[in-house]
C-alpha positions in Angstrom: 125.8 300.6 114.9 129.0 301.1 116.8 132.2 299.8 115.3 134.4 297.8 117.6 138.1 298.6 117.5 140.6 296.0 118.7 144.3 296.7 119.1 146.3 293.6 118.2 149.4 294.6 120.1 150.7 291.7 122.2 147.5 289.6 121.8 147.5 285.9 121.3 146.2 285.2 117.9 144.0 282.2 118.5 142.2 283.6 121.5 141.8 287.0 119.9 140.5 285.7 116.6 137.9 283.4 118.1 136.4 286.3 120.1 136.4 288.5 117.0 134.7 285.8 114.9 131.9 285.5 117.5 131.4 289.3 117.4 131.3 289.2 113.5 128.7 286.4 113.5 126.6 288.4 115.9 126.5 291.2 113.3 128.9 293.7 114.8 131.5 295.5 112.7 135.1 295.0 113.9 138.3 296.9 113.0 141.6 295.3 114.0 144.5 297.7 114.2 148.3 296.8 114.6 147.8 293.4 113.0 151.6 293.0 112.6 152.1 293.0 116.4 149.8 289.9 117.0 151.6 287.0 118.7 151.5 283.4 117.6 152.5 281.0 120.4 154.8 278.1 119.5 158.1 277.3 118.0 158.8 280.1 115.5 160.7 277.8 113.1 157.9 275.3 112.9 155.2 278.0 112.4 157.2 279.5 109.5 157.8 276.1 107.9 154.1 275.2 108.2 153.0 278.4 106.5 155.6 277.9 103.7 154.2 274.4 103.1 150.7 275.9 102.9 151.9 278.5 100.4 153.4 275.8 98.2 150.3 273.7 97.9 148.9 273.8 94.4 146.0 272.1 92.7 147.6 270.1 89.9 144.6 270.2 87.5 144.0 274.0 87.8 146.7 275.8 89.8 145.0 279.1 89.5 142.2 277.8 91.8 144.7 276.9 94.6 144.4 278.5 98.0 146.0 282.0 98.3 148.2 282.8 101.4 149.4 286.4 101.4 152.8 287.6 102.7 151.3 290.9 103.9 150.5 291.0 107.6 147.0 292.4 107.5 145.9 290.1 104.6 147.4 287.1 106.4 145.5 287.9 109.6 142.3 288.4 107.7 142.7 285.1 105.9 143.4 283.3 109.2 140.3 284.8 110.9 138.3 283.7 107.8 139.2 280.1 108.8 137.1 280.6 112.0 134.0 281.8 110.1 131.5 279.6 108.2 132.6 281.2 104.9 130.5 279.0 102.6 127.2 280.3 104.0 125.8 283.7 103.4 126.0 284.4 107.2 129.8 283.8 107.1 130.3 285.9 103.9 128.5 288.8 105.5 130.5 288.4 108.7 133.8 288.5 106.8 132.7 291.7 105.0 132.2 293.4 108.4 135.9 292.8 109.3 138.6 295.4 108.6 142.2 294.6 109.4 145.0 297.3 109.3 148.7 297.2 109.6 149.5 300.0 112.1 146.7 302.5 112.8 146.2 304.5 109.6 142.9 306.1 110.6 143.9 306.9 114.1 141.2 304.7 115.6 140.9 304.5 119.4 140.6 301.0 120.9 137.2 300.5 122.5 137.2 296.8 123.3 139.6 295.0 125.7 139.6 291.2 124.9 139.7 288.9 127.9 142.2 286.1 128.3 144.0 287.1 125.1 147.0 289.1 126.3 150.5 287.6 125.9 152.6 287.0 129.1 156.0 287.4 127.3 157.4 284.1 128.5 156.4 281.4 126.0 158.1 280.7 122.7 156.4 283.0 120.2 156.6 284.8 116.9 154.9 288.0 115.8 152.9 288.2 112.6 155.4 290.7 111.2 158.3 288.4 111.8 156.4 285.5 110.3 155.7 287.5 107.2 159.4 288.5 107.0 160.4 284.8 107.1 158.1 284.0 104.1 159.3 286.9 102.0 157.4 290.1 103.0 159.6 293.2 102.3 157.5 296.0 103.7 
């Protein structure tokens, strides 16, 4: 089976991740490189505040079972793509295991899939995943 490699540079997150989720459900292996360069459209301040609120949510009875939101770009992107998969079914669990997300391109993979309608025009208000992670405390 051929592994699909997607370069996340200047791609809009929502459009890109929905297409990746469909490929994962269909049984294909997907590697996403340059996850820190993915673009989130919207007011950067509001996006950062929303993520900080999600990170602060705790289950009062058992805080260790609270949702985990990472500060690292590749783990944050994987967590956000997980939200588009049916993770409570075995089909969704297997799909998530077929996803690999990398910060940068450590294995020198070559992009072999061009996603349609997912490229960023450079005009709208936006924030990259790297800048978002920096705002919530990432130091890498």
